[in-house]
Each structure stands twice: as C-alpha cells, then as structure tokens.
C-alpha positions as CSV (number, residue, x, y, z in Angstrom):
1,X,126.0,-98.4,55.3
2,X,129.4,-97.5,53.7
3,X,130.9,-94.7,55.5
4,X,133.8,-92.2,55.2
5,X,135.8,-90.2,57.8
6,X,136.4,-86.4,56.5
7,X,138.3,-83.9,58.1
8,X,138.4,-79.9,57.6
9,X,141.0,-77.8,56.3
10,X,142.0,-74.1,57.2
11,X,139.5,-71.6,57.8
12,X,137.6,-73.7,60.0
13,X,139.6,-72.8,63.3
14,X,137.6,-70.4,65.9
15,X,138.6,-68.7,69.2
16,X,138.2,-71.5,71.9
17,X,138.6,-74.2,69.7
18,X,138.5,-77.6,71.8
19,X,138.5,-75.8,75.3
20,X,134.7,-77.5,76.2
21,X,136.2,-80.6,75.0
22,X,139.4,-80.7,76.8
23,X,137.6,-80.3,80.0
24,X,135.2,-83.0,79.4
25,X,137.1,-85.6,78.1
26,X,140.6,-86.8,79.3
27,X,141.3,-88.5,75.8
28,X,141.1,-85.2,74.0
29,X,143.1,-83.6,76.7
30,X,145.8,-86.2,76.0
31,X,145.9,-85.3,72.3
32,X,146.4,-81.4,73.1
33,X,149.4,-82.4,75.3
34,X,150.7,-84.2,72.8
35,X,150.8,-81.9,70.2
36,X,151.9,-79.3,72.4
37,X,154.9,-81.5,73.4
38,X,155.5,-82.6,69.8
39,X,155.7,-78.7,68.7
40,X,157.3,-77.3,72.3
41,X,154.7,-74.7,72.0
42,X,151.9,-74.3,74.3
43,X,149.3,-74.4,71.1
44,X,146.7,-75.3,73.0
45,X,146.5,-72.3,75.3
46,X,146.4,-70.3,72.1
47,X,143.7,-72.5,70.9
48,X,141.6,-72.4,74.3
49,X,142.3,-69.0,75.1
50,X,144.5,-66.6,72.6
51,X,143.4,-64.4,70.2
52,X,141.8,-65.3,66.9
53,X,144.1,-63.2,64.9
54,X,147.2,-65.2,66.2
55,X,145.4,-68.7,65.9
56,X,144.8,-68.2,62.1
57,X,147.9,-67.3,61.6
58,X,149.1,-70.1,58.9
59,X,151.4,-72.1,61.4
60,X,149.4,-72.1,64.0
61,X,146.0,-72.8,62.5
62,X,146.9,-75.9,60.6
63,X,148.3,-78.1,63.5
64,X,145.5,-76.7,65.8
65,X,142.8,-77.5,63.5
66,X,144.1,-81.2,63.2
67,X,144.7,-81.6,66.7
68,X,140.8,-80.7,67.4
69,X,140.3,-83.6,64.8
70,X,142.1,-86.0,66.2
71,X,140.9,-85.3,69.8
72,X,137.3,-85.6,68.7
73,X,138.3,-89.0,66.8
74,X,139.9,-90.2,70.3
75,X,136.5,-89.2,72.2
76,X,134.6,-91.1,69.7
77,X,137.3,-94.0,69.9
78,X,138.1,-94.2,73.8
79,X,134.9,-93.0,75.2
80,X,132.3,-93.8,72.2
81,X,133.6,-97.5,71.4
82,X,134.1,-96.4,67.9
83,X,136.8,-98.0,65.6
84,X,137.5,-96.1,62.9
85,X,138.9,-99.0,61.1
86,X,135.9,-101.2,61.5
87,X,133.6,-98.0,60.6
88,X,135.2,-95.9,57.4
89,X,135.4,-97.7,54.2
90,X,137.9,-94.5,53.2
91,X,139.1,-90.9,54.8
92,X,139.6,-87.9,53.0
93,X,140.7,-84.3,54.0
94,X,140.3,-80.7,52.7
95,X,144.3,-79.4,52.1
96,X,145.9,-79.6,55.5
97,X,142.6,-81.9,56.4
98,X,144.5,-84.6,54.5
99,X,147.3,-84.8,57.2
100,X,144.3,-85.3,59.7
101,X,143.2,-88.1,57.7
102,X,146.6,-89.7,57.1
103,X,147.1,-89.6,61.3
104,X,143.4,-90.7,61.9
105,X,144.2,-93.9,59.7
106,X,147.9,-94.9,61.3
107,X,149.8,-93.7,58.6
108,X,151.2,-90.6,60.4
109,X,152.0,-90.3,64.3
110,X,150.3,-87.5,65.9
111,X,153.3,-86.0,66.9
112,X,154.9,-86.2,63.3
113,X,151.6,-85.0,61.9
114,X,151.7,-81.7,64.4
115,X,155.4,-81.0,63.3
116,X,154.7,-81.3,59.5
117,X,151.6,-79.2,59.9
118,X,153.7,-76.4,61.6
119,X,156.5,-76.7,58.7
120,X,154.0,-76.6,56.2
121,X,152.1,-73.6,57.6
122,X,155.7,-71.6,57.9
123,X,156.7,-72.6,54.1
124,X,153.4,-71.6,52.7
125,X,153.8,-68.7,54.6
126,X,157.2,-68.0,53.9
127,X,156.8,-68.7,50.1
128,X,155.0,-65.6,48.7
129,X,155.3,-62.3,50.8
130,X,152.2,-60.9,52.3
131,X,150.4,-58.8,49.8
132,X,151.8,-60.5,46.7
133,X,149.1,-63.2,46.3
134,X,145.5,-63.7,46.8
135,X,142.7,-66.3,46.8
136,X,139.1,-65.8,46.0
137,X,135.8,-67.4,45.9
138,X,133.8,-67.6,42.7
139,X,130.2,-68.5,43.4
140,X,127.7,-69.3,40.3
141,X,129.8,-70.7,37.9
142,X,130.9,-74.3,37.4
143,X,134.6,-75.6,37.3
144,X,135.1,-75.5,33.5
145,X,134.1,-72.0,33.4
146,X,136.4,-70.8,36.3
147,X,139.4,-72.4,35.0
148,X,138.7,-70.6,31.4
149,X,138.2,-67.2,33.5
150,X,141.4,-68.1,35.6
151,X,143.6,-68.5,32.3
152,X,142.2,-65.2,30.6
153,X,142.9,-63.8,34.0
154,X,146.4,-64.4,34.3
155,X,148.2,-62.4,31.8
156,X,151.8,-62.7,32.7
157,X,150.8,-63.6,36.0
158,X,150.0,-66.8,38.2
159,X,146.1,-67.2,38.6
160,X,145.1,-71.0,38.9
161,X,142.2,-72.8,40.3
162,X,142.6,-73.7,43.4
163,X,139.8,-75.6,45.1
164,X,136.8,-77.2,43.4
165,X,134.9,-77.4,46.5
166,X,131.3,-77.8,45.4
167,X,128.8,-77.1,42.3
168,X,129.0,-73.5,42.0
169,X,132.0,-73.0,44.2
170,X,135.2,-72.6,42.9
171,X,138.5,-71.1,44.3
172,X,141.2,-69.5,42.3
173,X,144.4,-68.7,43.5
174,X,147.5,-66.3,42.6
175,X,148.7,-63.0,42.0
176,X,146.8,-60.5,43.9
177,X,145.9,-58.5,40.6
178,X,145.3,-61.4,38.4
179,X,143.0,-62.4,41.1
180,X,141.2,-59.2,41.2
181,X,140.9,-59.4,37.5
182,X,139.4,-63.3,37.6
183,X,136.7,-61.6,40.3
184,X,135.9,-58.8,37.7
185,X,136.0,-61.3,34.6
186,X,133.8,-64.3,37.0
187,X,131.2,-61.3,36.9
188,X,131.1,-60.6,33.3
189,X,130.2,-64.5,33.0
190,X,127.3,-64.6,35.2
191,X,129.2,-65.4,38.7
192,X,126.7,-64.7,41.4
193,X,129.2,-63.6,43.8
194,X,133.0,-63.4,44.5
195,X,134.6,-62.6,47.2
196,X,138.4,-62.1,48.2
197,X,139.4,-64.7,51.2
198,X,140.9,-63.8,54.4
199,X,143.9,-65.8,53.8
200,X,147.7,-64.2,54.4
201,X,149.2,-66.4,51.1
202,X,147.9,-67.8,47.9
203,X,147.9,-71.4,48.7
204,X,147.3,-74.5,46.5
205,X,149.0,-72.9,43.0
206,X,152.3,-72.7,41.6
207,X,153.5,-69.8,43.6
208,X,153.7,-72.0,46.3
209,X,156.6,-74.3,45.1
210,X,159.2,-73.2,47.5
211,X,157.1,-74.9,49.9
212,X,156.3,-78.0,48.1
213,X,160.2,-78.3,48.0
214,X,160.5,-77.8,51.8
215,X,157.7,-80.5,51.9
216,X,159.4,-82.9,49.7
217,X,162.5,-82.7,52.1
218,X,160.4,-83.1,55.2
219,X,158.1,-85.9,53.7
220,X,161.3,-88.0,52.8
221,X,162.3,-88.1,56.6
222,X,159.1,-89.0,58.1
223,X,158.0,-92.6,58.5
224,X,155.0,-93.5,56.5
225,X,152.9,-96.2,56.9
226,X,150.3,-97.5,55.2
227,X,146.7,-96.3,56.1
228,X,144.6,-99.1,57.5
229,X,141.7,-97.1,55.6
230,X,142.8,-95.9,52.1
231,X,143.1,-92.2,51.6
232,X,141.0,-90.7,48.6
233,X,143.8,-87.7,48.2
234,X,143.4,-84.2,46.9
235,X,145.0,-84.0,43.7
236,X,143.7,-87.1,42.2
237,X,140.1,-87.5,43.9
238,X,141.5,-91.4,43.8
239,X,142.1,-93.9,46.8
240,X,145.8,-94.3,47.3
241,X,147.2,-96.5,50.2
242,X,151.1,-96.8,49.4
243,X,153.5,-94.7,51.4
244,X,155.2,-93.8,48.7
245,X,152.5,-93.0,46.8
246,X,151.2,-91.1,49.6
247,X,154.5,-89.1,50.2
248,X,154.2,-87.8,46.4
249,X,150.7,-86.5,46.5
250,X,151.7,-84.7,49.7
251,X,153.9,-82.8,48.2
252,X,152.0,-82.0,44.7
253,X,149.1,-81.1,47.0
254,X,150.9,-77.8,48.1
255,X,150.7,-76.4,44.7
256,X,148.0,-78.6,43.1
257,X,144.1,-78.3,43.1
258,X,142.1,-79.6,45.7
259,X,139.5,-81.8,44.0
260,X,137.0,-82.0,46.9
261,X,134.1,-82.4,44.8
262,X,135.5,-85.1,42.6
263,X,136.7,-86.7,45.8
264,X,133.1,-86.7,47.3
265,X,131.5,-88.4,43.6
266,X,134.6,-90.6,43.9
267,X,133.7,-91.9,47.6
268,X,129.8,-91.8,46.5
269,X,130.6,-94.0,43.1
270,X,132.3,-96.5,45.4
271,X,129.4,-97.0,47.7
272,X,130.0,-94.3,50.0
273,X,126.5,-93.0,51.4
274,X,127.6,-91.6,54.8
275,X,130.3,-89.0,55.8
276,X,131.5,-87.9,58.9
277,X,133.0,-85.0,59.6
278,X,135.5,-84.7,62.7
279,X,136.4,-81.1,64.3
280,X,134.5,-78.5,62.0
281,X,131.2,-78.3,60.2
282,X,132.5,-77.3,56.9
283,X,133.0,-80.3,54.7
284,X,129.3,-81.6,55.6
285,X,126.8,-79.0,54.0
286,X,129.5,-79.2,50.9
287,X,129.0,-83.0,50.4
288,X,125.0,-82.4,51.1
289,X,125.5,-79.9,48.0
290,X,127.6,-82.4,46.1
291,X,125.7,-85.6,46.7
292,X,122.4,-84.8,48.2
293,X,121.1,-88.3,48.5
294,X,123.9,-89.2,50.9
295,X,124.0,-88.0,54.8
296,X,126.5,-85.7,56.3
297,X,126.7,-85.2,59.8
298,X,129.9,-83.4,61.8
299,X,131.3,-84.0,65.2
300,X,132.8,-81.2,67.2
301,X,131.7,-81.4,70.6
302,X,130.7,-83.8,73.1
303,X,126.8,-83.5,72.2
304,X,127.6,-83.7,68.8
305,X,130.1,-86.6,69.4
306,X,127.3,-88.6,71.1
307,X,124.7,-88.1,68.4
308,X,127.4,-89.3,65.9
309,X,128.5,-92.1,67.9
310,X,124.9,-93.6,68.5
311,X,124.1,-93.6,64.5
312,X,127.4,-95.6,64.3
C-alpha cells in the first residue's frame, strides 16, 4: 500500500490539546519540552491548561499545532515502531502543516520549525491590522466559479481564492468589504452556504506580502536539508525535495493559494491509496471527499495512534 502522511493547519487547535498524550508518553512529552525551550515560553502550559482564546492567537496556534503533530509522530516512531521514511511515499501539510511535514521528514529541526512558525504567526498577524481583512468559506461552488466570484467582488480591493480544500469547499481571503461582497455574490451563483471564518487576518492572499518578506529573510538564515520523503507543496500541488526549491515555495505559500484538493489528487495519481493525518482529524474527512476510494485515518491520541500503528 502506498501511503502519505499529512499534517493539519490552523483551526485544528483545541483547549487541552496534547495534555493527555504528554502524560501518557515520554516521547510526546519530550517534543513539548523541546518546543518550549526553543520558544523560551511555556507553550505547552498554554496548550494543556490555557484559554482557547489565547491559544487561538496565530503566533501561538501555529507552533502548538505543529508540536502536537510531531508529538504524535514521535509516539508512532518510538513506541509504535513505525518509521515514516519506510512507511510514507509523500508528506504534505495544509498551510502551516507544511512546516510540520518538513520537520517530520527531516528537512527542518524541531527547534527551527517552532521558531519559524512563531515568526510566521507574528508576521502574518502584523501584515494587516485587525478588522481590515477577512476570510470566508464558500460551500457548494467549484474552484472556477469561486475564482470568478472573487474577481467580481474585488472592485479596487483584494479578494482572492486562498484555499481550494475539497470539491465545493473553497476559501476566499482579502479586504473585509470585498469578502462580504464575495459571500453575497456567491449566493446569487448557487452557493449553498458561505460563512466568515473566525480568523484574525486574511491569510494566503496578496495582503500577506509583508509576512512573505519576513519569512524569506528568516528562511534564508535557516538550515534546510533534503527531506527523506518528498513534500507535495501547497502552491504547486507537486512533489519537491530540493532545499532551495522548498525554501522558495514556503515563501510563496504565505501569499499563495493552498491547493489541497489538487495535492491530494496528485498523490493519488502517483499511487497513494492511504492517507494518515497526524495531530487532528481535519484533513482526513477532506481527503475522503476528494478521493472516496482512498483510505484516510487520523492519529490524535494514544488510542487512535495505536489503531493507526496496527494498520501500518
């Protein structure tokens, strides 16, 4: 069976995330401690016992989600006897999950990944003042239709497709008024439902260029090895392993579209029949909508990690 390991993005955080796993597994606990040390902050304390409001702040959510994904992986590796290098043909991640994927595949160290995601979260939040931008998910229209809606809604502002998640689930991002126009316009074109997302900035659109510049500078100073499993990149939906190319794609990803639907189809086109999501259960339902014939499972806690390990 050909397999891909996939890693969730922002929005998958939850109060208490990782706490039970940390208690149950020394391997997981070591990951949380290393991330705390790299950030000079008790992020794990916030994850385990802090408020969801504070955890959801972009600069906290991004490294926290990555930490849980890598903790789950370490439990699989050290306690489940699973080697990602032996079990996976590809890795992929949704937005920040791309950093988790690269860490999992040995391209980035855990400490560097945590520091990059903290900076990424801070830079994305700082790029656009709170209240200026917005994001919305458009349900029931395909990608081509939403591209047209976004262009018509933009007027003299920014409104762009940010995420192509699954058939009939496309996210737009840009100026708040333009996104509101897109919601109204989508309804006239047959959208079943559209809703503003509870985010503090308009991610994956051209308004994020200052954040892309900040990440270009940070990534230029960060060691990047070739991953031992190819990454299917968000902005190209193609496999990549060359460090310089990965660096460029991570910068482009800040303002570029997350082509998740196409990425999943690219992996299935290359023979992937099983997707394993580490750290949440967000991408696996999307995978089933994109490619119903593939299997998709998620490892989040000790019980689901054990279940996944038995099937690998």
